[in-house]
C-alpha positions as CSV (number, residue, x, y, z in Angstrom):
1,X,133.4,53.5,48.2
2,X,132.5,51.5,45.0
3,X,133.1,53.0,41.5
4,X,131.0,51.5,38.6
5,X,131.1,51.8,34.9
6,X,129.5,50.0,31.9
7,X,130.7,49.4,28.3
8,X,129.3,47.7,25.2
9,X,125.8,48.7,26.1
10,X,125.9,47.3,29.6
11,X,127.2,43.9,28.6
12,X,130.3,44.5,30.6
13,X,130.3,46.0,34.1
14,X,133.5,47.6,35.4
15,X,133.8,48.2,39.2
16,X,136.4,49.0,41.8
17,X,136.0,48.6,45.5
18,X,138.8,50.3,47.4
19,X,141.6,48.5,45.5
20,X,143.8,50.0,42.9
21,X,142.7,47.7,40.0
22,X,139.4,47.7,38.1
23,X,137.5,44.4,37.9
24,X,135.0,43.4,35.2
25,X,131.9,41.2,35.2
26,X,129.8,39.9,32.3
27,X,127.1,37.2,31.7
28,X,127.5,34.5,29.1
29,X,124.9,31.8,28.6
30,X,123.1,32.9,31.7
31,X,126.1,32.5,33.9
32,X,128.0,35.4,35.6
33,X,131.8,35.6,35.2
34,X,134.2,38.0,36.9
35,X,137.9,38.8,36.4
36,X,140.4,41.5,37.3
37,X,141.7,43.7,34.5
38,X,144.9,44.4,36.4
39,X,144.7,48.0,35.2
40,X,144.5,51.2,37.3
41,X,143.4,53.6,34.5
42,X,139.8,53.3,33.4
43,X,140.5,53.7,29.7
44,X,143.1,50.8,29.9
45,X,140.7,48.8,32.0
46,X,137.9,49.2,29.3
47,X,140.3,47.8,26.6
48,X,141.3,44.9,28.8
49,X,137.7,44.1,29.8
50,X,136.5,44.2,26.2
51,X,139.3,41.8,25.2
52,X,138.4,39.5,28.1
53,X,134.7,39.5,27.1
54,X,135.4,38.8,23.4
55,X,137.7,35.9,24.5
56,X,135.0,34.7,26.8
57,X,132.5,34.6,24.0
58,X,134.9,32.9,21.7
59,X,135.7,30.2,24.3
60,X,131.9,29.7,24.8
61,X,131.3,29.1,21.0
62,X,134.2,26.7,20.8
63,X,133.0,24.8,23.9
64,X,136.2,25.8,25.9
65,X,134.5,27.9,28.5
66,X,135.4,25.5,31.3
67,X,139.1,26.2,30.7
68,X,138.5,30.0,30.9
69,X,136.5,29.7,34.1
70,X,139.4,27.9,35.7
71,X,142.0,30.4,34.6
72,X,140.2,33.8,34.5
73,X,137.2,33.8,36.8
74,X,137.5,35.4,40.2
75,X,138.0,33.1,43.2
76,X,135.3,32.9,45.9
77,X,136.0,33.1,49.6
78,X,135.4,29.3,49.9
79,X,138.1,28.6,47.4
80,X,140.5,30.9,49.2
81,X,139.6,29.3,52.5
82,X,140.2,25.8,51.2
83,X,143.6,26.8,50.0
84,X,144.4,28.4,53.4
85,X,143.1,25.3,55.2
86,X,145.4,23.1,53.1
87,X,148.6,25.2,53.6
88,X,148.2,26.5,57.2
89,X,148.9,23.2,59.1
90,X,151.9,22.5,56.9
91,X,153.5,25.9,57.2
92,X,152.9,26.2,60.9
93,X,153.9,22.7,61.9
94,X,156.0,22.8,65.0
95,X,155.2,26.4,65.5
96,X,151.5,26.4,66.3
97,X,149.6,24.2,68.7
98,X,147.5,21.5,66.8
99,X,144.4,22.4,68.8
100,X,144.7,26.1,67.7
101,X,145.1,25.1,64.0
102,X,142.1,22.7,64.2
103,X,140.1,25.4,65.9
104,X,140.6,27.8,63.0
105,X,139.4,25.1,60.5
106,X,136.4,24.3,62.7
107,X,135.3,27.9,62.9
108,X,135.6,28.3,59.2
109,X,133.6,25.2,58.3
110,X,130.9,25.5,61.0
111,X,130.1,29.2,60.9
112,X,132.0,31.3,58.4
113,X,131.9,29.3,55.1
114,X,128.1,28.7,55.1
115,X,127.6,32.4,55.1
116,X,130.7,33.8,53.3
117,X,131.7,30.9,51.1
118,X,130.0,31.7,47.8
119,X,131.0,35.4,47.9
120,X,133.7,36.5,45.3
121,X,136.7,37.8,47.2
122,X,136.4,41.3,45.8
123,X,133.0,41.5,47.4
124,X,134.2,40.6,50.9
125,X,134.3,44.1,52.1
126,X,134.3,45.6,55.6
127,X,130.6,46.0,55.4
128,X,130.1,42.4,54.4
129,X,132.3,41.1,57.2
130,X,130.1,43.2,59.6
131,X,127.0,41.6,58.1
132,X,128.4,38.2,58.9
133,X,128.8,39.1,62.6
134,X,125.3,40.5,62.8
135,X,124.0,37.3,61.3
136,X,126.2,35.2,63.6
137,X,124.9,37.0,66.8
138,X,121.3,36.9,65.7
139,X,121.3,33.2,64.7
140,X,123.1,32.2,68.0
141,X,120.5,34.1,70.0
142,X,117.6,32.5,68.1
143,X,119.1,29.0,68.5
144,X,119.6,29.5,72.2
145,X,116.0,30.7,72.6
146,X,114.7,27.7,70.6
147,X,116.7,25.3,72.8
148,X,115.4,26.8,76.0
149,X,111.9,26.5,74.6
150,X,112.3,22.9,73.8
151,X,113.8,22.2,77.2
152,X,110.9,23.9,78.8
153,X,113.1,26.5,80.5
154,X,111.9,29.9,81.4
155,X,112.5,32.4,78.6
156,X,115.4,34.7,79.4
157,X,117.4,37.3,77.4
158,X,119.4,35.3,74.8
159,X,123.1,35.5,75.3
160,X,125.2,36.2,72.1
161,X,128.5,34.3,71.5
162,X,131.3,35.2,73.8
163,X,133.5,38.2,72.8
164,X,136.5,35.9,72.5
165,X,134.6,33.5,70.2
166,X,133.8,36.4,67.8
167,X,137.4,37.6,68.1
168,X,138.7,34.2,67.1
169,X,136.3,34.1,64.1
170,X,137.5,37.5,63.0
171,X,141.1,36.2,63.2
172,X,140.1,33.2,61.0
173,X,138.5,35.5,58.3
174,X,141.6,37.8,58.4
175,X,143.9,34.8,57.9
176,X,142.0,33.6,54.8
177,X,142.0,37.1,53.3
178,X,145.8,37.5,54.0
179,X,146.4,34.2,52.3
180,X,144.4,35.4,49.3
181,X,146.5,38.6,49.1
182,X,149.7,36.6,49.2
183,X,148.5,34.4,46.3
184,X,147.4,37.4,44.2
185,X,143.7,36.5,44.4
186,X,142.8,39.7,46.3
187,X,144.4,43.1,45.6
188,X,144.1,44.4,49.2
189,X,142.8,43.6,52.6
190,X,139.5,45.2,53.7
191,X,139.4,47.0,57.0
192,X,138.9,44.3,59.6
193,X,138.8,46.5,62.7
194,X,135.9,46.1,65.1
195,X,133.5,49.1,64.7
196,X,131.8,50.9,67.6
197,X,134.3,49.4,70.0
198,X,134.6,51.0,73.4
199,X,137.8,51.0,75.4
200,X,137.8,47.7,77.1
201,X,137.5,47.7,80.9
202,X,140.7,46.8,82.7
203,X,139.9,44.0,85.1
204,X,142.1,41.5,87.0
205,X,141.9,37.8,86.2
206,X,139.8,35.7,88.5
207,X,142.1,34.4,91.3
208,X,141.9,33.3,94.9
209,X,142.9,35.8,97.6
210,X,145.1,34.3,100.4
211,X,142.1,33.7,102.6
212,X,140.1,32.1,99.8
213,X,143.1,29.9,98.8
214,X,143.3,28.8,102.4
215,X,139.6,27.8,102.3
216,X,140.2,25.9,99.1
217,X,143.2,23.8,100.1
218,X,141.6,23.1,103.5
219,X,138.5,21.8,101.7
220,X,140.5,19.6,99.3
221,X,142.5,18.3,102.3
222,X,139.3,17.5,104.2
223,X,138.2,15.4,101.2
224,X,141.4,13.4,101.5
225,X,141.2,12.9,105.2
226,X,137.5,12.2,105.3
227,X,136.4,11.0,101.8
228,X,132.7,11.0,101.1
229,X,133.2,7.9,98.9
230,X,136.3,5.8,99.6
231,X,136.5,4.6,96.0
232,X,137.3,8.2,94.9
233,X,140.0,8.7,97.6
234,X,142.8,8.7,95.0
235,X,140.9,11.3,93.0
236,X,140.6,13.5,96.1
237,X,144.3,13.1,96.7
238,X,145.2,14.0,93.1
239,X,143.0,17.1,93.2
240,X,144.5,18.3,96.5
241,X,148.0,17.8,95.3
242,X,147.2,19.4,91.9
243,X,145.8,22.6,93.6
244,X,148.9,23.0,95.8
245,X,151.2,22.2,92.8
246,X,149.6,24.8,90.5
247,X,149.5,27.6,93.1
248,X,153.2,27.0,93.8
249,X,154.4,26.8,90.1
250,X,152.1,29.1,88.1
251,X,151.7,26.7,85.2
252,X,148.9,26.9,82.7
253,X,146.4,24.0,82.9
254,X,147.5,22.8,79.4
255,X,151.1,22.9,80.4
256,X,150.4,20.8,83.5
257,X,148.7,18.2,81.4
258,X,151.8,17.8,79.2
259,X,154.3,17.4,82.1
260,X,155.9,14.0,82.5
261,X,157.9,12.8,85.5
262,X,161.1,13.1,83.5
263,X,160.4,16.8,83.1
264,X,160.6,17.5,86.8
265,X,163.6,17.6,89.1
266,X,163.8,18.1,92.8
267,X,166.9,20.4,93.4
268,X,168.5,22.5,96.2
269,X,168.4,25.9,94.6
270,X,171.7,27.7,95.0
271,X,170.3,31.2,94.9
272,X,167.4,30.8,97.4
273,X,168.9,28.0,99.5
274,X,165.5,26.2,99.3
275,X,164.5,22.8,97.9
276,X,162.3,23.4,94.8
277,X,161.2,21.8,91.5
278,X,162.8,22.6,88.2
279,X,160.3,21.9,85.4
280,X,160.7,21.7,81.7
281,X,157.5,23.1,80.4
282,X,155.8,22.4,77.1
283,X,152.8,24.5,76.2
284,X,151.4,27.4,74.1
285,X,154.8,29.2,74.0
286,X,156.7,26.0,73.1
287,X,159.4,24.7,75.4
288,X,160.0,26.8,78.5
289,X,161.4,26.5,82.0
290,X,159.9,27.0,85.5
291,X,161.3,27.1,89.0
292,X,158.6,26.4,91.6
293,X,158.0,27.6,95.1
294,X,159.1,25.1,97.9
295,X,155.4,24.4,98.5
296,X,155.3,22.3,95.3
297,X,157.8,19.7,96.4
298,X,155.7,17.7,98.9
299,X,152.7,17.4,96.6
300,X,154.9,16.2,93.8
301,X,156.6,13.6,96.1
302,X,153.2,12.4,97.2
303,X,152.1,11.8,93.6
304,X,155.3,9.9,92.9
305,X,154.8,7.7,95.9
306,X,151.3,6.9,94.9
307,X,152.1,6.1,91.3
308,X,155.6,4.5,91.3
309,X,155.7,6.0,87.7
310,X,157.8,5.5,84.7
311,X,159.8,8.5,83.4
312,X,157.4,9.2,80.5
313,X,154.2,8.9,82.6
314,X,152.2,12.1,82.9
315,X,152.2,13.7,86.4
316,X,148.6,14.6,86.3
317,X,146.9,12.3,83.7
318,X,143.3,13.1,84.8
319,X,141.4,16.4,85.0
320,X,139.0,16.7,87.9
321,X,136.9,19.6,86.7
322,X,133.6,18.3,88.1
323,X,135.1,17.7,91.6
324,X,136.8,21.0,91.6
325,X,133.6,22.8,90.6
326,X,131.7,20.9,93.3
327,X,134.1,22.1,96.0
328,X,134.0,25.7,94.7
329,X,130.2,25.5,94.8
330,X,130.3,24.3,98.4
331,X,132.6,27.1,99.4
332,X,130.7,29.7,97.4
333,X,133.8,30.5,95.4
334,X,132.7,29.7,91.9
335,X,132.8,33.4,90.9
336,X,134.7,36.4,92.2
337,X,133.1,39.7,93.1
338,X,133.1,40.9,89.5
339,X,131.2,37.8,88.4
340,X,134.2,36.2,86.7
341,X,134.1,32.4,86.8
342,X,136.9,30.7,88.6
343,X,138.6,27.7,86.8
344,X,141.9,25.8,87.0
345,X,143.4,28.8,85.3
346,X,142.6,30.8,88.4
347,X,145.3,28.8,90.2
348,X,147.9,30.3,87.9
349,X,146.6,33.8,88.5
350,X,146.7,33.1,92.2
351,X,150.4,32.2,91.9
352,X,151.2,35.5,90.1
353,X,149.2,37.7,92.4
354,X,150.8,36.1,95.5
355,X,154.3,36.6,94.1
356,X,153.6,40.2,93.5
357,X,152.1,40.7,97.0
358,X,155.3,39.3,98.4
359,X,157.4,41.8,96.4
360,X,158.8,39.6,93.7
361,X,160.4,41.2,90.7
362,X,157.8,41.6,87.8
363,X,160.4,40.7,85.1
364,X,161.4,37.5,87.0
365,X,157.7,36.5,87.4
366,X,157.0,37.1,83.7
367,X,160.1,35.0,82.8
368,X,159.1,32.2,85.1
369,X,155.5,32.2,83.9
370,X,156.5,32.4,80.2
371,X,154.5,35.6,79.6
372,X,155.3,39.3,79.2
373,X,155.9,42.1,81.7
374,X,153.1,44.0,79.9
375,X,150.6,41.2,80.7
376,X,151.7,41.1,84.3
377,X,151.4,44.9,84.7
378,X,148.1,45.1,82.9
379,X,146.2,42.2,84.5
380,X,147.8,41.7,87.8
381,X,150.1,44.4,89.2
382,X,147.6,47.2,88.8
383,X,145.2,45.4,91.1
384,X,147.5,44.5,94.0
385,X,147.5,47.1,96.8
386,X,150.8,45.8,98.1
387,X,152.4,47.1,94.9
388,X,151.7,50.7,95.9
389,X,154.2,52.3,98.1
390,X,152.3,54.6,100.5
391,X,155.5,56.3,101.7
392,X,156.0,57.6,98.1
393,X,152.4,58.6,97.6
394,X,151.6,60.2,100.9
395,X,154.3,62.9,100.6
396,X,153.6,66.2,102.3
397,X,155.3,69.4,101.5
398,X,156.8,71.0,104.6
399,X,155.1,74.2,105.8
400,X,157.0,77.5,105.2
401,X,157.1,80.1,108.0
402,X,154.8,83.0,107.2
403,X,156.4,86.3,106.0
404,X,156.4,89.2,108.5
405,X,154.2,92.2,107.7
406,X,155.8,95.6,107.0
407,X,154.4,97.0,110.2
408,X,155.9,94.3,112.3
409,X,159.2,94.7,110.5
410,X,159.3,98.5,111.2
411,X,158.6,97.8,114.9
412,X,161.4,95.4,115.1
413,X,163.8,98.0,113.4
414,X,162.7,100.7,116.0
415,X,163.7,98.4,118.9
């Protein structure tokens, strides 16, 4: 709730929006200026605002107003964003993925700053943030409808930006405001929670069931044995080995792209007694470690034989998204039954689900996949029927013998 007050016949406006300090605003030579009084009591804030205004007038008469503007005027969201953009890559270097850092700057410059940039920081309230998201959704829908009209497509219900896209933009706004609080340009953070939010539906990640996975690797193997175009034979071989490698390691797609041959070792595992791969993984969680299933060894050996690589060569230098999607389309496996689109990430989900179905320990899976037990339990374990022990659920209480009636008891005593 905003509190307002005026002094000097309306020449100075005092206001407070949720924070503990009063702010002041005044116009000099047709230009609006704002500042914080850094006072909590209204009477003290009035004195500070009056001194500020008289100093502002004196600076204007002496031609020194520019200096005052730099020192005293309230910063805008754009200024705070520029300060954040400058410091964020430096402070997070080596801790945050460069793509993630670049993504935040891109969202700020492309979408957020054109709408929120000129706004003074004290006016970036919860309501104003909500106005931005309404504007964002409406303009995205309008742009999509216009593009469809130009392309001559049939008009359909315009789709708003994806929920994850809006979430990432909310994160970017929050980061800028947090930076402003740290630098003393903003007294407190506005409420950034998402209003009207329903409890999200729990759904498993798109994966391939054992039968679907069998369909997939048989189709990729068929491409290798009977290539439709011989010049693409190596691409078919790479995709086939990539599918087998991913489902037997559980790597994220971005992790698989960073793996070099020197990061992979073929070892005889002491605990399992099987020949597996030990992989040094570099990805979103930094440097990690992975032990593969035995099924990943032969695909890796085939790749080595085809390439005769150097130690620092990438194992999978190319992505074959188009070929992968083509095969999924031929098999009618592009989406699962809930309509979720299958991607290379689905191969990781398949690894996790299959390990759970075989009874592997959830903690060990989480550790090997560089994720948390909570993520495993929430998105995978709760949807695997093999995780439910029917012998524990289908317990039946033993039937107790019926108590004898009094009449029957008396008869038994008489005998």
